[in-house]
N, C-alpha and C positions, 0 to 999 in steps of 0.2 A: 916283503914290502916292495923290494925293487922290481920284481916281476909284475906286481900289480901296477906300479907306476909306468913301466914300459908298455903294458897293455893299454892303459888309459891314454898314454901319449899317442900310441898308434891309432886308437879310436878317434882322438881329437884331430889328428892329421888327416884321417880319411874323410872327415866331415868337410874339410876345406876343398876337396876335389869332387864333391857331389855336384852334378849339373843343376843349375837353377833354371827351371822352366816355368812359365806361367801358363794358365789355362788358355790364353789367347794363342800361344805358340803351338799348343797341342790340337786346337780345333782346326778342322779343315777349312781352307780358304779358297779363293778363286784360283790360286796358283796350283792347287791340287788336281785341277782338271784341265787338260790340254786338248786343243782341237787341232786337227790336221786338215789343210786345204791344198788343192792343186791349182796353181795359176798357169794359164796359158800366157806365154811371154813372147812378144813380138820384137823384131829388129835384131835377133841373135844371128849374126852372120859369120861367127867363127867360134871354135871351141873355147877360146879364152874368155868370151863374153860371160860365161857362167860364173867366173870368179867375181866379176864386178857385180853381178846380180846377187850372188850369195852374200857378199859383203854388205851390200845395200840392205838386204833383208835382215841380216844379223844385227845391224845397227838399230833396228826398230825395237823399242822397249817391249819385252814380253815374248820375243821370238826365242824359242829354245833350240830350234834346229831348222836349217834351210838346205835343201838339196836341189841343185839345178841340173837338168838333163838337156844337153845341147841337141841330141838326136830327136827328142820329142818336143823340144822347145817349151818345157814345163819347169815349174818350181814347186816342190812339195815342201810345205812349211808347217812346222809344229809350233804352236804359240799359245799363250795364256790369254783367253778371251776377256779376262778381267783387266788386262793391261793394254791390249790392242785389238784391232779388228781387221777384216779383209780390206776395207777401204784404205787403211794406213799402209798395209802391205803393198797394195797396188800403187799407191802414191810413191812409196819408196823405190819401187822398180822404175816407175815413170820418171822420177827425178834423176835416176841413174841413166836415163836414155832408153829404157826398155819398157814400154807400156805393157801392162798385163791386165787380165780379167780373170775372174773366178771361173774355173772349168765347171760346166754343169755336170751334175751327178748322173 
């Protein structure tokens, strides 16, 4: 009887640790697809400018990664198109003092 109760107790305890997920959490949403763009950035006059630009881009909701290259004067940005767009990215760099435009493909 004691072995049976111990097994039952372990079973009940294991139920409390099961993750609770809904169908909405399992279905793919806009955050499952990221886009990458390259922005041409103006007014970069020193290697430290890239830090300011990167931080400005990372503050935009939906940006997952921003890499700024001083040598090519570009920023490569991965973002969720359901949360932001290229215009918002360009506005963020412009507000930081570094106007940017989408690099043509």
